[in-house]
C-alpha positions in Angstrom: 6.3 31.1 77.5 6.2 34.7 76.5 2.9 36.4 75.9 2.2 39.4 73.8 0.3 41.7 76.1 -2.6 43.8 74.9 -3.3 47.3 76.3 -5.8 47.0 79.1 -7.9 49.9 77.7 -8.5 48.1 74.4 -11.3 45.8 75.6 -13.0 48.4 77.8 -13.1 50.9 74.9 -14.7 48.3 72.6 -17.2 47.4 75.4 -18.0 51.1 75.8 -18.7 51.6 72.1 -20.9 48.5 72.0 -22.8 49.6 75.2 -23.3 53.1 73.8 -24.7 51.8 70.5 -27.1 49.4 72.2 -28.2 52.0 74.8 -29.0 54.4 72.0 -31.2 51.7 70.4 -32.9 50.9 73.6 -34.2 54.4 74.0 -35.5 54.5 70.4 -36.6 50.9 69.6 -40.0 49.3 70.3 -40.5 47.2 73.4 -38.3 44.1 73.5 -40.7 41.8 75.2 -44.3 41.5 76.1 -44.9 43.8 79.1 -45.7 42.3 82.5 -48.8 44.4 82.9 -52.4 43.3 83.6 -53.3 42.5 80.0 -50.2 40.3 79.6 -50.8 38.6 82.9 -54.4 37.8 82.0 -53.2 36.3 78.7 -50.6 34.3 80.5 -53.1 33.0 82.9 -55.4 31.9 80.1 -52.5 30.2 78.3 -51.6 28.2 81.4 -55.3 27.2 81.7 -55.2 26.0 78.1 -52.1 24.0 78.8 -53.8 22.3 81.8 -56.9 21.6 79.6 -54.6 19.9 77.0 -52.9 17.8 79.6 -56.2 16.6 80.9 -57.7 16.1 77.4 -60.4 18.7 78.0 -61.3 19.8 74.5 -64.1 22.2 75.3 -62.2 23.9 78.1 -59.2 24.3 75.8 -61.5 25.9 73.2 -62.7 28.5 75.7 -59.2 29.5 76.5 -58.3 29.8 72.9 -61.0 32.5 72.6 -59.2 34.5 75.3 -55.8 34.3 73.5 -56.6 36.2 70.3 -53.6 38.6 70.4 -51.4 36.6 72.7 -48.0 35.5 71.2 -48.6 31.9 72.6 -52.0 31.4 70.9 -50.2 29.2 68.2 -49.3 26.8 71.1 -52.9 26.6 72.2 -54.0 26.0 68.6 -51.3 23.3 68.3 -52.6 21.6 71.5 -56.2 21.6 70.1 -55.0 20.0 66.9 -53.0 17.4 68.8 -56.1 16.3 70.6 -57.9 16.0 67.3 -55.1 13.9 65.9 -55.3 11.6 68.9 -58.8 10.9 67.7 -57.7 10.4 64.1 -59.1 13.7 62.9 -56.6 15.7 60.9 -59.0 18.6 60.0 -57.3 21.9 60.4 -53.8 20.6 60.3 -53.0 21.6 56.8 -54.4 25.1 57.4 -52.3 25.5 60.5 -49.2 24.4 58.6 -49.9 27.0 55.8 -50.3 29.8 58.4 -47.1 29.0 60.2 -44.6 28.0 57.5 -41.1 27.3 58.9 -42.1 27.6 62.5 -41.0 25.2 65.2 -44.6 24.3 66.0 -45.3 23.6 62.3 -42.4 21.2 62.3 -43.7 19.6 65.5 -47.2 19.3 64.2 -46.1 17.9 60.8 -44.1 15.2 62.6 -47.2 14.3 64.7 -49.3 14.2 61.6 -46.9 11.9 59.8 -46.8 9.5 62.7 -50.6 9.4 62.6 -50.6 8.8 58.8 -48.0 6.1 59.2 -49.9 4.3 61.9 -53.0 4.4 59.6 -51.0 3.2 56.6 -52.1 6.3 54.5 -48.9 6.1 52.5 -50.0 8.5 49.8 -50.6 11.3 52.2 -47.5 10.4 54.2 -45.2 10.6 51.2 -46.8 13.9 50.2 -46.0 15.5 53.5 -42.7 13.9 54.3 -40.4 16.1 52.2 -41.5 19.2 54.2 -40.3 17.7 57.5 -36.9 19.1 58.2 -35.8 16.7 61.0 -37.5 13.3 60.8 -37.0 11.1 63.9 -36.5 7.4 64.1 -40.2 6.6 64.1 -40.9 8.7 61.0 -37.9 7.2 59.3 -39.3 3.7 59.9 -42.7 4.7 58.6 -40.9 6.1 55.5 -39.1 2.8 55.1 -42.5 1.1 55.2 -44.0 3.6 52.7 -41.1 3.1 50.2 -40.9 -0.7 50.9 -37.1 -0.4 51.6 -36.5 -2.3 54.8 -32.7 -1.9 54.3 -33.1 1.7 55.4 -33.5 0.6 59.0 -30.0 -1.0 59.1 -28.4 2.2 60.3 -30.9 2.5 63.1 -30.3 -1.1 64.1 -26.5 -0.9 64.2 -26.5 2.4 66.1 -27.8 0.7 69.2 -30.5 3.2 69.8 -34.0 2.2 70.8 -36.3 1.3 67.9 -39.9 2.5 68.2 -42.8 0.2 67.4 -43.0 1.5 63.9 -39.6 0.0 63.2 -40.5 -3.6 64.3 -42.3 -4.4 61.0 -39.4 -3.1 59.0 -36.9 -5.1 61.0 -39.1 -8.2 60.5 -39.1 -7.6 56.8 -35.3 -7.1 56.8 -34.8 -10.4 58.6 -37.2 -12.2 56.4 -35.3 -11.0 53.3 -32.0 -12.2 54.8 -30.8 -8.7 55.2 -29.8 -8.9 58.9 -27.1 -11.3 59.8 -26.8 -13.2 63.1 -23.5 -11.3 63.7 -25.4 -7.9 63.4 -27.9 -9.1 65.9 -25.2 -10.2 68.3 -23.5 -6.8 68.0 -26.7 -5.1 69.1 -27.1 -7.6 72.0 -23.6 -6.9 73.1 -24.1 -3.1 73.1 -27.2 -3.4 75.2 -25.3 -5.7 77.6 -22.6 -3.1 77.9 -25.2 -0.4 78.6 -26.7 -2.6 81.4 -30.0 -2.9 79.5 -30.8 -6.6 79.9 -34.4 -6.3 78.7 -33.4 -4.5 75.5 -30.7 -7.1 74.8 -33.3 -9.9 75.2 -35.6 -8.2 72.8 -32.9 -7.8 70.2 -31.9 -11.5 70.7 -35.4 -12.5 69.6 -34.1 -12.0 66.0 -31.4 -14.7 66.5 -32.0 -18.1 64.8 -32.6 -21.0 67.1 -29.2 -22.5 66.1 -27.4 -19.8 68.1 -28.6 -21.4 71.3 -29.6 -18.3 73.2 -32.9 -18.1 75.2 -32.1 -15.1 77.5 -33.5 -16.8 80.6 -31.8 -16.0 83.9 -29.9 -12.9 82.7 -31.1 -10.8 85.6 -29.9 -13.4 88.1 -26.5 -13.5 86.3 -26.3 -9.7 86.4 -26.8 -9.8 90.2 -24.3 -12.6 90.8 -21.8 -12.9 87.8 -19.0 -14.5 89.9 -21.4 -17.2 91.1 -22.5 -17.9 87.6 -18.9 -18.1 86.3 -18.0 -20.5 89.1 -20.8 -22.9 88.1 -21.0 -22.7 84.4 -23.4 -25.2 82.8 -21.8 -28.2 81.3 -21.4 -27.8 77.6 -22.1 -24.0 77.8 -19.4 -23.4 75.1 -21.0 -25.6 72.4 -23.1 -22.8 71.0 -22.6 -19.1 70.7 -25.5 -18.4 72.9 -23.9 -20.1 75.9 -20.6 -18.4 75.2 -22.2 -14.9 74.9 -24.0 -15.5 78.2 -20.7 -16.3 79.9 -19.2 -13.2 78.3 -22.0 -11.2 79.7 -21.2 -12.5 83.2 -17.5 -11.5 82.7 -18.5 -8.1 81.6 -20.8 -7.5 84.6 -18.2 -8.7 87.0 -15.6 -6.4 85.4 -17.7 -3.4 86.2 -17.0 -4.0 89.9 -13.7 -5.7 89.9 -11.7 -6.0 86.7 -8.9 -8.0 88.2 -11.3 -10.6 89.7 -13.1 -10.8 86.4 -9.8 -11.3 84.5 -8.7 -14.1 86.8 -12.0 -16.0 86.3 -11.9 -15.3 82.6 -8.5 -16.8 82.1 -9.7 -20.1 83.5 -12.2 -20.4 80.7 -11.0 -18.3 77.8 -9.5 -21.3 75.9 -13.1 -22.4 75.1 -13.9 -19.3 73.2 -13.2 -18.1 69.6 -10.3 -15.7 69.0 -12.8 -12.8 68.4 -14.7 -13.7 71.6 -11.5 -13.7 73.6 -10.5 -10.4 72.2 -13.9 -9.0 72.9 -13.7 -10.0 76.6 -10.2 -8.5 76.9 -11.4 -5.3 75.3 -14.0 -5.0 78.0 -11.7 -5.9 80.8 -9.2 -3.3 79.5 -11.8 -0.6 79.3 -13.0 -1.2 82.9 -9.4 -1.2 84.1 -8.6 2.0 82.3 -11.6 3.7 83.9 -10.1 2.9 87.2 -6.6 4.0 86.2 -5.3 0.4 86.8 -1.9 -0.5 85.4 -3.0 -3.7 83.6 -5.2 -1.7 81.2 -2.7 -1.3 78.3 -1.5 -4.9 78.4 -5.1 -6.1 78.3 -5.8 -3.8 75.4 -3.0 -5.6 73.5 -5.1 -8.8 73.9 -8.1 -7.2 72.2 -6.7 -6.7 68.7 -8.9 -9.3 67.1 -12.2 -7.5 67.9 -13.7 -4.2 67.0 -13.6 -1.9 70.0 -16.4 0.5 70.7 -15.5 4.2 70.4 -15.6 4.5 74.2 -13.1 1.6 74.5 -10.8 3.2 71.9 -10.9 6.5 73.8 -9.9 4.9 77.0 -7.1 3.1 75.4 -5.6 6.5 74.6 -6.3 7.7 78.1 -4.7 4.7 79.7 -1.5 5.4 77.7 -1.7 9.1 78.6 -1.9 8.3 82.3 1.4 6.5 82.2 3.0 8.9 79.7 3.5 6.2 77.1 3.4 8.5 74.1 4.2 5.7 71.6 1.1 3.8 72.8 -0.9 7.1 72.5 0.2 7.5 68.9 -0.7 3.9 68.0 -4.1 3.9 69.8 -5.2 7.1 68.0 -3.9 5.8 64.6 -6.1 2.7 65.1 -9.2 4.9 65.5 -11.6 5.4 62.5 -10.9 8.7 60.8 -14.1 10.3 62.0 -13.1 9.7 65.6 -9.4 10.5 65.4 -10.2 13.8 63.7 -12.1 15.0 66.8 -10.3 17.9 68.6 -9.2 15.9 71.7 -7.6 13.1 69.8 -6.1 15.5 67.2 -4.4 17.4 70.1 -3.1 14.3 71.8 -1.8 12.8 68.6 0.1 16.0 68.0 1.6 15.8 71.5 2.6 12.2 70.9 4.2 13.2 67.6 6.2 15.8 69.4 7.3 13.3 72.0 8.5 11.1 69.1 10.5 13.8 67.5 8.0 14.6 64.7 7.5 18.3 65.4 6.5 19.4 61.9 3.8 16.7 61.7 2.5 17.8 65.1 2.5 21.5 64.0 0.2 20.6 61.1 -2.3 19.0 63.6 -2.0 21.9 66.0 -2.8 24.3 63.1 -6.1 22.4 62.5 -7.2 23.2 66.0 -5.7 26.6 66.4 -8.2 29.4 66.8 -11.0 27.2 68.0 -12.5 28.7 71.1 -12.4 25.5 73.2 -10.2 23.6 75.5 -8.1 21.9 72.8 -8.1 24.9 70.5 -6.7 26.9 73.4 -4.0 24.3 74.1 -3.1 24.0 70.5 -2.7 27.8 70.1 -0.3 27.8 73.0 1.7 25.0 71.5 2.0 27.1 68.4 3.2 30.0 70.5 0.0 32.0 70.2 -1.7 33.9 73.0 -5.3 33.1 74.1 -7.2 36.3 73.5 -10.6 37.3 72.5 -11.3 38.3 68.9 -12.1 41.9 68.0 -15.5 43.0 69.2 -18.0 43.1 66.3 -19.9 46.3 65.7 -23.0 46.5 67.9 -26.3 45.5 66.2 -27.9 48.3 64.5 -31.4 49.5 65.4 -32.7 47.8 62.3 -31.1 44.5 63.1 -32.4 44.7 66.7 -35.9 45.6 65.4 -35.9 42.5 63.2 -34.9 40.3 66.1 -37.6 41.8 68.3 -40.2 41.2 65.6 -39.3 37.6 65.1 -42.3 35.6 66.1 -40.3 32.6 67.2 -38.4 34.8 69.6 -41.6 36.4 70.8 -43.0 33.0 71.6 -39.8 31.9 73.3 -39.7 35.0 75.5 -43.4 34.5 76.5 -42.7 30.8 77.3 -39.7 31.8 79.5 -42.0 34.3 81.2 -44.5 31.5 82.1 -41.7 29.2 83.3 -41.9 26.8 80.3 -38.2 26.9 79.8 -37.8 23.7 77.8 -40.4 24.8 75.3 -38.9 28.3 75.2 -35.4 27.0 74.4 -36.8 24.8 71.6 -38.6 27.8 70.1 -35.5 30.0 70.4 -33.0 27.4 68.9 -35.4 26.7 66.0 -35.6 30.4 65.2 -31.8 30.7 65.0 -31.6 28.3 62.0 -30.0 29.9 58.9 -29.1 33.2 60.7 -25.9 35.0 59.8 -23.6 36.5 62.3 -25.3 39.9 62.4 -28.7 38.3 63.0 -27.2 36.1 65.7 -25.6 39.0 67.5 -28.9 40.9 67.4 -30.7 37.9 68.8 -28.1 37.5 71.5 -28.6 41.1 72.5 -32.3 40.6 72.6 -31.8 37.7 75.0 -29.4 39.7 77.2 -31.8 42.6 77.4 -34.5 40.2 78.6 -32.0 38.6 81.1 -32.3 35.2 79.4 -28.6 34.7 80.0 -28.3 31.2 78.7 -29.8 32.1 75.3 -27.5 35.1 75.1 -24.5 32.8 75.6 -25.8 30.1 73.3 -26.7 32.5 70.5 -23.4 34.5 70.6 -21.5 31.2 70.7 -22.8 30.4 67.2 -21.1 33.3 65.3 -18.5 32.3 62.7 -16.6 35.5 61.8 -18.0 38.4 63.9 -18.0 37.9 67.6 -19.0 39.5 70.9 -17.2 37.6 73.7 -18.9 40.0 76.2 -22.1 38.0 75.3 -20.4 34.6 75.0 -18.9 35.0 78.4 -21.6 37.2 79.9 -21.0 38.2 83.6 -24.3 39.1 85.2 -24.9 39.7 88.9 -21.4 41.3 89.2 -22.3 43.4 92.2 -23.3 40.3 94.1 -20.7 37.8 92.8 -17.4 39.6 92.6 -17.4 41.0 96.2 -18.0 37.5 97.6 -15.2 36.0 95.4 -12.8 38.8 96.4 -13.6 38.3 100.1 -12.6 34.7 99.8 -9.6 35.4 97.5 -11.1 33.4 94.7 -10.2 34.1 91.1 -13.2 35.9 89.6 -12.7 34.2 86.2 -12.8 30.8 87.8 -16.0 31.6 89.8 -17.7 32.9 86.7 -16.4 30.0 84.5 -17.9 27.5 87.0 -21.2 29.4 87.2 -21.4 29.6 83.4 -21.0 25.8 83.2 -23.2 25.0 86.2 -26.4 27.0 85.4 -25.8 29.3 82.5 -26.9 31.9 85.1 -30.4 30.6 85.4 -31.5 31.6 88.9 -34.0 28.8 89.4 -32.0 26.0 87.6 -32.5 22.6 89.1 -30.6 19.5 87.9 -32.0 16.0 87.6 -30.3 15.0 90.8 -31.6 18.0 92.8 -28.8 20.6 92.6 -30.3 24.1 92.7 -29.6 27.7 91.8 -26.8 29.6 90.1 -24.1 27.5 91.6 -26.1 24.2 91.5 -25.9 23.3 95.2 -27.1 19.9 96.4 -29.4 20.3 99.4 -27.1 18.4 101.8 -24.1 20.4 100.7 -25.9 23.7 101.1 -27.0 22.7 104.6 -23.5 21.6 105.6 -21.8 24.7 104.3 -24.4 27.0 105.9 -23.6 25.3 109.3 -19.9 25.6 108.7 -20.0 29.4 108.0 -22.7 30.0 110.7 -25.2 31.4 108.2 -28.1 32.7 110.2 -31.7 32.0 109.3 -30.7 29.4 106.7 -33.5 27.3 105.3 -33.3 24.9 102.3 -36.0 26.9 100.5 -33.5 29.8 100.3 -31.0 27.9 98.3 -32.3 29.4 95.0 -32.0 33.0 96.3 -29.1 34.6 94.7 -27.3 36.0 97.7 -27.7 32.7 99.6 -26.7 30.5 96.7 -23.6 32.6 95.8 -22.5 32.8 99.4 -22.8 29.1 99.9 -21.4 28.2 96.5 -18.3 30.5 96.8 -17.6 29.2 100.3 -17.8 25.6 99.1 -15.4 26.5 96.2 -13.0 27.9 98.7 -13.2 24.8 100.9 -12.6 22.3 98.1 -9.8 24.5 96.7 -8.0 24.8 100.1 -8.4 21.0 100.8 -7.0 20.0 97.4 -3.7 21.7 97.1 -5.2 25.0 96.0 -5.5 23.6 92.5 -8.5 24.8 90.5 -8.6 21.7 88.3 -8.9 19.5 91.3 -11.4 21.8 92.9 -13.5 22.0 89.8 -13.6 18.2 89.6 -14.5 18.1 93.3 -17.3 20.7 92.9 -18.9 18.5 90.2 -18.2 14.9 91.4 -17.2 15.3 95.0 -13.9 15.9 96.8 -13.3 12.2 97.5 -13.4 11.3 93.8 -11.3 14.2 92.7 -8.7 13.0 95.2 -8.9 9.3 94.0 -8.3 10.4 90.4 -4.9 11.8 91.2 -1.9 9.6 90.3 1.0 8.3 92.4 3.3 10.8 90.7 2.8 14.4 89.4 0.5 14.6 86.4 0.0 17.3 83.9 -3.3 19.1 84.5 -4.5 18.5 81.0 -3.9 14.7 81.4 -5.7 14.7 84.7 -8.7 16.4 83.1 -8.6 14.0 80.1 -8.5 10.9 82.3 -11.4 11.7 84.6 -13.6 8.6 84.5 -17.0 10.4 84.5 -17.9 11.8 81.1 -19.9 14.6 82.6 -17.2 15.6 85.0 -14.5 15.3 82.4 -16.3 17.6 80.0 -17.3 19.9 82.9 -13.7 20.5 84.1 -12.4 21.2 80.6 -15.1 23.7 80.0 -14.8 25.4 83.4 -11.1 25.9 82.9 -11.4 27.2 79.3 -14.3 29.5 80.5 -12.0 30.8 83.3 -9.3 31.8 80.8 -11.8 33.8 78.7 -13.3 35.5 81.7 -9.9 36.4 83.1 -9.0 37.8 79.7 -12.1 39.9 79.6 -11.8 41.0 83.2 -8.1 41.9 82.9 -7.8 43.0 79.3 -4.8 40.8 78.9 -4.3 37.4 77.2 -4.2 34.4 79.5 -2.7 30.9 79.5 -4.8 27.8 79.8 -1.7 25.7 80.0 -0.5 27.7 82.9 -3.8 27.6 84.7 -4.0 23.8 84.3 -0.5 23.4 85.7 0.6 20.2 87.3 -1.4 18.0 89.6 0.7 16.9 92.5 1.0 13.2 93.5 -1.9 11.8 95.5 -1.9 13.2 99.0 0.1 16.3 98.2 -1.4 19.4 99.7 -4.5 17.6 100.9 -6.3 18.6 104.1 -9.6 17.4 105.4 -10.8 16.0 102.0 -12.7 13.2 103.8 -14.8 15.6 105.8 -16.1 17.6 102.8 -19.5 16.5 101.4 
């Protein structure tokens, strides 16, 4: 494909103008954050003591720290904690005053939600209904109290059918709905099934409590069945199929067995399926097909054909498309997407693949209309659609730099001030919530100023997130920010790694948060697992390595780039495979290959792990934008994705890599 090249100086000139404008403001504007001097440090120390007092329920000690926070930007947090302790005692004095002093603030929303839950628990419906309209984002618990207050139990139906957990406040409303005949046995069974699918046996049993006795389900022995589904299916109780409860228990066993061995589950299922209704048979086949598709097994598509009499979950529908993509059955792709509800089929991934299927069927004009819906969107499928339309992937024109006035407004924003102070005391989760809440309703100019404020304070993830939100005016130097260039790029160059790919991976791994730590223990800019870091350090003979050094920038980047090089070399030098390996392990990345060459986009789309699938798509799209910015020339995502060779091609030592 031919690409229209943009002069290399174009981007650098825009960047120079933007940098000059911002630099001029930096010399003339007020301070961008609370200084790290003695006064600020004392205030931070008092604030952290206040937090500890709140956590321990020490009201008097918290009050003393409040006195020391008179001018500190985080005093509203300490005040909030003091009011929360009062609310826990049923005392709402001071709440209304706080809300009036902090209108529209994140903490005001948080406190109002707390207050509404207290009012709902007490049954003070008059006060509850007075305060409810001012709450911007009510949660499930508040919504259930609202249903109690308005005496409209039907309002809980959406929560019930969603499959999400229902707080205690909802139980009374569900009871009322059942008593009024507003919840059918079928709706209860659908909820039970969703919990079974999610491996939440206890939640399924709780939902089943709303079934009438005539359904014949008591929920006993489910844990035992979950541990030994094959054993249960081999010794089904006599007469198990007489009532739905018995049949659903057997379906649960089939479902659990399919998670480990879909073929074995299918064999056992075929022995007994004649004793089930048409819908139940279809439900079982839908689950078997889904599990087979997750494992890239050839039976998946045929098994999906047996599931036409049931309503598939969105995840099952998605994997029906992926099973068809895996074998290049474009007609099956088209049918599977056409069978989706409109809200699902309209999502970018399925819009793109439907367009591809239409092209394969000779319907190019219809496909072009779908590509046009995606074109221009700065994401994986928007990039691919643009290339199908013959457009280059480039960054939009650089918006004018924020003016001194715009930056001053961002600096003066109290929500941002609190967020920056929270980041400073390592309360990142709370800081992110304050920051995101403060972005509500901002136009592009305000967003760009806020992103620049975050960049100046080296809160890289907020700079990215904020710049990502603009609609018409953009700064891709902030969306795809590249900090630590002096440390990262020489290491990438030394190992002959593509700089755009390295930065694209780091952006996705940590958003450049130095001390980032994942829920599974990965650490630092490049999110290294301790065992992997130790293994790589030994392989490259890193002297004086200690696990505590993994979050140090130089150590982390050295180990991370070397590991990238190792997985890249071991997996056919293909960045898609290496990205999947970096996230999910080299062995899995290898197993996900096909017996024949596979388009890189299809490989990425059919990765079984949701996290890894999204990760690979984002890393590869990130890499294209970084390479565009670094080179000043448009790039090709399709070319970068390329073709994944057949399993075993170009593989060396995959089994030895951690």
